[in-house]
Every structure is written in structure tokens, then in C-alpha cells.
N, C-alpha and C positions, 0 to 999 in steps of 0.2 A: 397456508397460501404458499404456492411454488413461486419462487423468483425466475423471471424470464432471462436474467442475465448470467444463469449458470449454464456455461458451455461444455464443459467436460470434467470428469472426476480427476483431482490430481493425483499423480503417480506417488505410490506408497515408498516410504524410506526417506532417507537424506538426499538433499540435492546440494551439489558442490559447484553448481555453475557460476555462482557469484564470486567465490574464491578464485577460481581461474579469471573471470572478468577482472577481478581486483589487481591480480598481478599484471595482467596486460596493461591496465591503466597506468600502473606505477613505473612500468616502462616507458610509456608514451611522456610521462611527466618528467622523466629523469631526475635531474637534481632539483627540480621544482618542488612547490609544496602542494600535496594533494589536497582535494576539496575536505572541508570540514564540516560536520554536521551544523544544520541552522538552529540557532537558540531562538526559541519564541518565549514570550513572556505574558503571563495571565494569571489571574486569580479568579476561580469560580469555587462555589460551595453549595450545599444543599442540606436541608434538614427535615426530616419527617415530625411533624406535630401532632396535636390530638386530632384535629380535623382536616389534615390534608399534607401537603409538601409545601416549603419554601425554597426558592432557588435564587441564587446571588451572583453577581458578576461585577467586575470592573469595566472599564469603557475604553481602555488604551490598547490601541494595536500599533506594534513596533515592526521597524525594518532595520535590522542590524542594531545600531545606536542612534536610530532616528525614530521619534514619535511619528508615526504616519497618520494615525487617525486618533482623535482625542473622544470620539462619540461612537464608537464600535459596538455594535448590539451583538452581545455574546450569548443571550437567551434568546433560542429559536424556537419558533411555532413547530409541533409535530402534529398535533390533533387538538380537539376541543378540550381534552382532558389530559394531555402530556405536552410537556414542554422540555426542552433540552439545552443544557450550557456546553458550550464548546471552548476547548484549549487546544493550542497548537497551531497549525497552518490555518490562516483564516478561511483561505479558498476551500480547502479541505473540509473543515467544519461546516462551512455553508452548502457545500454541493452535498455532503453526506447527509446532512439533515434533511435537506429538500428532496433527496431520493427516498428516504424513509417517510417523510410527510406524504409524498405521492402514493407510496405502496399503502399505507393505512388509509388514504383517501379512498383508493379504489376499494379497499376491503369495507368501509363504512357505507359506501355507496352500494355494494352488493349485498350486504348484511342488514342495513339500516340500523346500526347501533355503533357506539365508539368502540374503538379497539382497546384491548387490554395492555398494560404496560409491558408485559413479558412478551408480547408479540413483537413490539418495537425493538426490545432488547435483542431476541432471537434475529431478527433481520440484521440489525447492526452487527452481531457477533459472527454471523455468517460472511457478511459483506467486507468487514475488516480482515478476518482470520484469512481470506481467499486472496488479500493482497499483501499478506506478510509484512505488515508495517510500513508498507510504502505510502499509506494515507495517514498523515500526521493529524489525526483526530484524538483527542482525549475527551471523552463526553461524560456527562453527568444526566442521566435521564430520570426524569421525575413526574409522577401523575397520580391520578385517582381513578379506581376503576371499580366493578362490580366486587372485587375480591379485597379492596382496602386501599391504602396509601403506600406506595411504593418509590423507593429511590435506588438506583443502581448506577454503578461506574463501569464504563465500557473503555478499555485500552485500546491503543492502536493496533495491537496484535490480536484483538478480539477477546480479550480477557474479561470477566464479567464478575461483578461482586454486588451484593445486596447488602445494603448497611442502612442503618438510622441517621447517620450523618457523615458527611465525607467532604473532602476537598481536593482541588487538582488544580496544576498550573506551577509557574515557577514560584509563586508566593504562596504555596500549599502548606508549607511546615509552620509558617507563622500563623495562618487561619487555622489549622488543625488544632494548635495549642488553644485555641480561643474556643473552639467547638468542644473540644474534650472537657474543658473547665466548666462551660456552661450549659452543656446538654443535659437534659433531664427529660424521661418518658413522659408522654401527655403534656408537652408544653402548650401553653396557649399561644394564640395567634401573635399578639404584640410582642410576647417575650421571644417567639421564634424569630420574628421579622429582626429584632433588635440583635439576636444572637448573630444572624447571618450577616447584619451589617457590620457588626463588630469585628467578625472574622474576615470580611473582604477588606475592612479598614486596615486591619493589622497586615494582611498581605500586601496592601498598597504601600504601607510605610515602611516594610522590610524588603521590598523587591522593586528594583528599577524598571522592571519589565510591566509592571501594574501600576495603574493610577487613573488620575480624573476622576469621574463620578461613580456611583454605585447604583446598579440597577436591581430590582426585587421583582419576583414572580411569584404569587401565591396560588396554588391551585388547591381547589376544594371540590366538594359535590355540588356546590351551588354555582361555580363558575371559576374563572379565573381573574385576578387582578394583577396586571402587568404595570408596575410602576417604573416607568423611566422618565427621568432620573429619581430614584428613592431618595438619594442624598447627593449634592452637588460638592464638587471639591472645594475645599477652603482655600485652596492655593490658586488665586486668579491672577492674570496677566495684568499688570498694571503698565500700560504704555505711556510713555512720556511724550509722545508727540503723534501727529496723525501721518501714516504713511500713505498721503495722497499726492499725486504729481500733476502739475497743470499740463494740458496738452501742449506739445511741441519740445517738451523737455528732452526727451531721446530724439536726436536728429534721424530723418528718414535718408539713407544713403541712396537707395535706388528705388525706382518704382516702375512696374511693369505690368500693363493690363492685357490679358489675352482674352479676346473675344470668344464665346463659346457658340459655335454653329451647330444647330440642330436641324435634323431632317426628319420630317414625319414619314415613315415606312408604311404604318398601317394604321387604321383608325376603325373603331368599332363602337357601337352602342348597343347596350344591354338593357332591356326593360327590367324594371324591378316588380318582383311578384308581390303584389299587396292584396292577394286573396286570403 
């Protein structure tokens, strides 16, 4: 399937335009501090078991040192048989997975069958490589098709790996240790779910950018079981008082009412076709 957003073939060889741009920007900043890369926080994981694939993710979204969202959904729908975990910039992961889902939906409408997992991987690889890392999306793509159970990692530069288990995000080192210790070929469903839960929990406990609840998505030939939340955080907020204020607590200094004048320029009536 050809992508409609490929406009021109990139030139061969190395391109040093960014080096000249960076030198010009350093001159503009002078003695000031140049921008630093944005650090994001997430822990996502995936495991292939006997009958399918289990994906897992935490639900914390951060903005610098601030927890922006405690219920962020990081497991995205791609197709009825394919789901994707995203780590990195939230807007980039959501838009990238939405574009992939729409492309595969068009394929399904034309062919009348579910897409293969490798088809989604190829589309992601072409899309991310074309932007040379400017899209901050680290993705775990998992699914079940006519060729078996598949789990892929797709990096922001378009690199692809097919593995039986993997983790990504800022808490991936702690989570990977759990997966390496507990993974076995042909795992049963409950053991695979518990293994992914333990891996995400290890990432949450070892990384400040990961936290709150744990979501699990189980993909098999029979269907998809998206459990949100699979495990709620044991650290709950115990507020000592109610943060509600009576009307009039904050004084209104000024009040101005501007009437909105409207003029009907044109009015038409259309008959609805009920035939």
C-alpha cells in the first residue's frame, strides 16, 4: 500500500544543514543557555505468550517536574488485532498511532480482512525515518495475525526489532530485569499478565517519570481484552480537608457586560430528503 504523504525522494549522502543552523543559533543566544532536550518519563512493556501478546503501560504523563496527567492512556488502538504502546512525547505518539490506524483501516475496508502486524511496522518505519528523529515516538507494536504472534519495537529514527519481550521508556532498565528473569517460552496467560504487571511496577518504583496505575492489553485470536486499570496505585492521596470555597470568598473587583449585537444577513430553509 503506497502512502500518499511521500512527496519527494531524499537526497543521497550526508546533510550538514543542521550543523550550520546550530552554529547560527549559538550566535543568537550569545552567553545564554542553549535549549536542552526534553526528558520524558514512561514505562511500557510487552511479552509474547503461548496464545498471543500482552502489552502493559503506566498512566503518568509528566511536563518537566510536574505530573500533568495521572490517567494517561499509553496503549493505543491500531486495528482489531493490533495495539501499540507509546513512550516519548504524548502528542507525537498519539498522532503517529492515529495516522497508522487510519492507514490500516483503509486497507481493511479495501481488502475485507485484518492487516498483518508487519504491515503496520513498515508504515511506522517509513514515517519515522523520513522525519529523522524529529517525532519523539518510541513504540511497542504487538498483535496477532494469520502468521502468528508478533511483538516489535520501533524507535524514533525508524529502527525496528522483533523480540519475544521488551521494555521502553525511562523506567525500562528496571522493567527489563524483571522480564529477563521471569520470561519463559510458551507462557500461560495469567503468568504473562503477572509478569508484565511486575515489570511495569518495577519501572514505576525505580523511575520518577513513571507512576500511578497499570494498564494491560491482552491480544489473542479470540479478541482483545483491554483492562484499564489492571492495577490501581497503592499510593492514594489522603486529603485532610475539603478544598471548596463559598461564593463570595474572592472579591469581584470590576464587572463589565458587553451586549452582543447580531444582524441576520441571509436566511435559508432546506428541505430534508426523507425518500
